[in-house]
N, C-alpha and C positions, 0 to 999 in steps of 0.2 A: 505493500499500499503506500502512496504519492503521500506524506503527509509534510507541508511547507510553511504551516503558520502553527501556533502555539502558546497560551496564555501561563506562566507558569509562579508560584508564587515558593519564595526563595528568604528561605531563612539563616543565616549566618549561628555561628555558634556561639554562646552565652561563655565569657569567661569564667573560667573555676575561681569562686568564694576565697575571701586572706582568712589565715587562722590566726584565733587570738592565743595566743599559748606565752607562757614562762616560765623560765628557765629556774626548775626546780632540784639545784642539785647538790651532792652530801660537801662540804670544801668549797661550797660557789657561793660568795655573799654578794647579795644584790644581783644575782644573775640577770635581772631583767627581761625585755620580752622577748620571744622566740617564736613568733606565729610566722613561716614563711607566704610569700604571694600566690596568686593562682595564676595556673598557664590560659595564654590566651584560648580563647573559640576559636572555631576553623573558619576560613576562609570556606566563599563558595566561586570555585577556578573553572569557568569555561574556557577547553582548549580544543581545535579543532584534531579531529582524525580524521586525514584523509580516506578510508575508505565507508568513512557512512552519506548517502546522499539524499538520507529526508529525516524527519524528525519524528519520524514515528515512536519515537522511544518516548516523547511527549504527550500524545497521546491520552498514556496512561500514566502519565507521570506527571502531576500537575501540582505536588508543590517535595521542594528538596531541601531538606536539613542540614544545615552542620552540627559540627561536635562539641559537646562541651568542655571546655579548656580544666585540670583536673585541678582538686582543692589542694591549697598548700597547707602545710602541715608541721606539728609543731618543734621542734633542734632546729627550726631555723630553711630548713625542707621546704622547698617553690616545687609547684604540682606544675605537671608536665602541660605542652599546648598540646590542640587535639591538630591535629594531623587534615591538612585542606583537603575538602571536597570535589574530585575532579569533576567536570559534567560533561563530555563528549559531544560536544555538534560538530552537523559538515562542511566544510568551506563555501562561502558565504552566509553565513549568520549574521543576524545583523537585528542585536539586542538590543530594547527601547524600554526604557522606565517608566510607563505606566499611568505615573503619577506626575510627570515632569513631561512626559512625552518628549524626551530628548532621549537622543541616541549612544548609549553607552559604549558599545562596540561594535565594530564594520569587522568581520573577521574574515579576511580575501586569502589568506597566507596559509601555509602550510603546518607554520611553526606560531601560528598565532595563538593566545592566549591572554585572557584579559580576568582580573576579579571583580565580581559583579555584587559582592556581598562581605562587608569586614567583616571578621569575628568580635566579637568585645574584649576587649585585655582582661586579664585576669584581678581580680581586687585586690587588693592591699595588706599584708598580713599587719600585727600589730610592731612586728619591727620597722617599718617603712616608715611607721609613724614617731620615730622617739627623736627627741630632738633636746636640747639640754632645759629648757623648762619645764619639758612631762619627757620626763625619759622614760618614764613606763605606760606612757597610751593603754585604755581597756576596752578596746574595742578597734575592731577591723575593716573593709570591706567586703563586699560583695562583687562578687565580675560586672561587669558592663552587659547587657544585654548584645547581644548578635545584630546585625545589622537586617533591616528584610524589608525587602522589596518585590513589587507583583511586577513581573516584564514580562514581553512577545519577544516572541520570538519567530523571525523572518528568514526563510530561504528563499535567497536570489541567487542563482544558477552562474557559476560564474563560465561565460561561455563567449568567444569573438563573434561570432554571428548570430544574429537570431533571424530566424521561417515565421515568415507571419503571411496571413492571406484565411479566404473565406475556407468554411469545412470542402473539405473530396476537394483541392484545387491538385493537389500531388506532391505535400510538400513529405509527408510519411514515406513516396517511391524513393521519392530524392533521396532525403537520411536515407536511404537502406543502399541504396544506388552509392552513395561515396563513401558510406563507412561500415564498418560493423554493428552498427545500432538497427536491433529488430523492432520493428515500431509491429504497433498491428495496422493490418492494411485491408478495406474492406472498402464495398461500393455503396458506402452509405455513411452521410454526417456524422460528425463528430465522433470518428473511429478513434479517433484520441485521444485520451482523458490523463494524462498527466504530459511532464512536456519528455522527450527524451534529448539524451546527449549521444552526440558523436565526434572523435576525432577524424578529420579528414586531411586526405596526402593528398597534392599535386603534382605532375608529372612531373614536374623542376622540381620535387624536394620539400617542396613548404608547404607544412603544417598548419592547421589550428582546429579550431570549437564550435561545434556547429548544433547549436540548441533549436529542436524541432515543438514547434509550441501547439496546443489543441487548436482547431479556430475557433477565429472569431467570426462574429457575425457583429448583424447595426445595433447597438445598444451596449454592446460590452463592456464598454467603460460604465455604462451606470447598472450590470451585472444579469442583463441578458447573457443565457446561452453558460458557455462556460467561461467565458475571457477575460473577466474581470479579476478572474482565481490565478490567472498564468499571464498574464502582463504584464506582473513586475519579475520575472524571465528574464527580460527584455533589457531592461531598466539598463545591465552592465555592461552589455554588448556593443564594441566599439558601431558596428555595420547590422543592418538592416537588411534581408532581402525577401522584397516580395514576392511572393510567386503567384500569377494570373494565370486564371483556365482561361486558353483561348480558345479550345473546344466549341465554343456555342453553345453551352446545355442549360446555360445560364440564362434567367429569364431577364437579367438587365446584361448593359454592355457590357467587357469589360474595364471599360472608362467609369463607371458608377458602382462598379466593386473596389477599384484600385481608392474612389475615393469615398467608399463605403470603410474601406480598413481607416486613411490615412486621418481620417477621420475620430476614429475608436484610438487613435492613438496619442491623435490631438487631446482628447477631451481627459485623457487617462496619464499624459504627461507635456508639457510643449518637448520635454528635452527629446522623447521620444522623435517626433517629427523633425528632431534636428539632427538629427545626427545620420551620415551618410547611406546614402541606399542603391541600393542592387533594385531591380526589374527584369523580372525572368518569366520571358510566357512559355506558358508548359502545356501541353497536348498538341505539341506542332501536326501534329502524324492524324490531328482529324480534318474530316475534308471542307473546306471554306478557312482553314485558319489563315492562310495568308491575309486573307481580305480584309481579315478582323484585328489581325495584328496593326498592317500598313494602318486603319483607323485609330489604331491605339495610341501608333506613335507620334500622331499629329498632335494629340490635345496631352503629354507627358513631355516632361523639359530634362528628364533624365533616361541614357541612354538602356535600350530593352535589349534583355540579351533573347535570344530563342531556344528553346531545346522541348525535346519527350525525354517525359523522367523513365516511361516505359517503354521505351525502345537504348538510349544511355546514349540519344544523338545530340548533340551542342553541349553534357554536359563539364567534357573536358574544360571546351575553354569557359565555360562562368567559372568554376575554381582555379583558373586561372585569374580574372579579372578581383574576384573575391580575394585571393591573397593579394593582390597588384595593389587594390585600395587599401585593406589592414594596414599596407604599409606603408601608407602618407597618412594611419588615423590612429592619432597617439590616445595611449589612455587617460580618462580622467576620473577626477574622484566620482563618487554614487550620491555620495552629501557633501550641502560646503560647511565649514568649519563652524560654523554657530549653530546647528543642527545637534551638535556635541554637545556633549558632559563636560563643563568645566570644573578642573580643581583647585583652581586658582581661589583662593579665600582674599576680601579686599577687607582688611582690618577696618577701611573709615567707613565700612557700608554692615559694621555690626547689625545686627536685630534684636530688639529686647528677646529677652532667651523666656518670655513667659506672658501669660493671660491672665486677665482676673475677671469672671463674671458672676453673678451673682444673680445664685436660682434658690428660690424660694426665701429664706432665711441665712441660708450655706450660701461662702464665701468658697469659689470654687475658680483655682488655679491647677492652669495645665500649658503644656509646653514639652518639647522634647527632651531639654536640661533638667527643668525639674522631675520629670519623670523618671529620666536615667538617673538623675539624683539621688530619688525613693528607693528605685532598685536597689541601689549597689547600698544604700545604709541599714543598719546593722542596728535596731533599735534594743537589745539585750542589756544595754548598762546605761546610767546614767549620763558619762561622757561620754557616750553615740549621740544622743539625743543629743545636750549638752551645741554637739559639732552637726549637728543635721541642722538645728535653729540658727546653729551662729550660717550656715553655710546660704540657709537662707537670705539673710540680714543682708550679705554679703553680694545676691543676688540684686539688692531691691527691693523686697518682696515687703516686708515689713513697712517701708515708707509709702512703698503705692498702695498698700493698703487703707491704713491711717488717712490718705486722702484721696481714696475713695469710701471713708465713714466709717470703716472697719470700729468697732470699741470691742473693748474688752469680753471676755466671754462669747463673742463670738464666733461661729463652726464653722473651720475652715476644712477645704477638703483637696485633698490632689490623689485622684486616681482614686483607688477601695479606702485612703486610708485619712482619715476625719480626726480632730484635734481644736481646741480654743485656743483664739485668739487670747494673747498676752501682751501686755505692756512692756 
């Protein structure tokens, strides 16, 4: 089964918890804190596997979960980092963050890999918090939560040339003649239900990759027929080979059919119509083909090359012309730089790390930074509670609550944690 799109939820591994422990050994006076740090949670890494050509695995694998880092232990032992989770995808996979609609990565090379979600860092043990003013801290951190993302995987085939045309114009017959690809061929429309790739070698020793796409029809760019599902596979191609049925069986003229396909390419993306195009008049072995071809040539601005995919006549010349066109057509990036996720942090654009709203009689504090602080805090000692309170004050939450009218004894909520506001 050919699958070229999938929606997947990604959960990177949480960091391991830090340990709160004290050194209590005979003859060791004032042993002090002895709790180690937790290990880092596993990253989720997407890596290209050249043996794959479909996203079928993700039809059944909708969630990918990372591993938690090991907890820190006493005697100053740090927890082990979790191993990264490696997810294999085909060459040509585009990974998009559905929350921001920005592209995380476009994996186009055999060695490409990218970290899609980062594991949480390990929580610090109480050894890490020892200072001159507090040599024996009675608290430790929980591990940082791993990153969560909902992503879209989209496979866009890597090919030099894309074959387009109406159903039954001879695309599958053509690719079967010029490569080792064995597509289904029959005398009814929509025989091709998935893209077929074939490596083509010309008479003079040059080679390129050819993609045969399911037939387009009028309205394909709006979802009619099969076209909308597969038009994306020619976005990477450098040249479009447009096959026209010149045999005379269509109700419309060859030029009308030619205009239908070009309109659908333009509606899907202006970039497709701007690609170099070679026009191939197929079924020249049919009666009246010469007359129809002469009329068609008067209306188009590109050179038209004749062939009969059934008999093989004219194919060698067409392959030479395609190879010539490829040599003069540079590869271009599929996406502009501003479509990609940026990891640059501008400190002068730092946003407020929390939000405060009032729901009935409760002040609700939200924000990723505050929620992460809560998850990483342990409230098993008075010192740990005081540290959490001081962290909130440093973020400016106390001052903001007062400005909004919060009073002594008001109920404050962060996620499922509820406490009283005190001056």
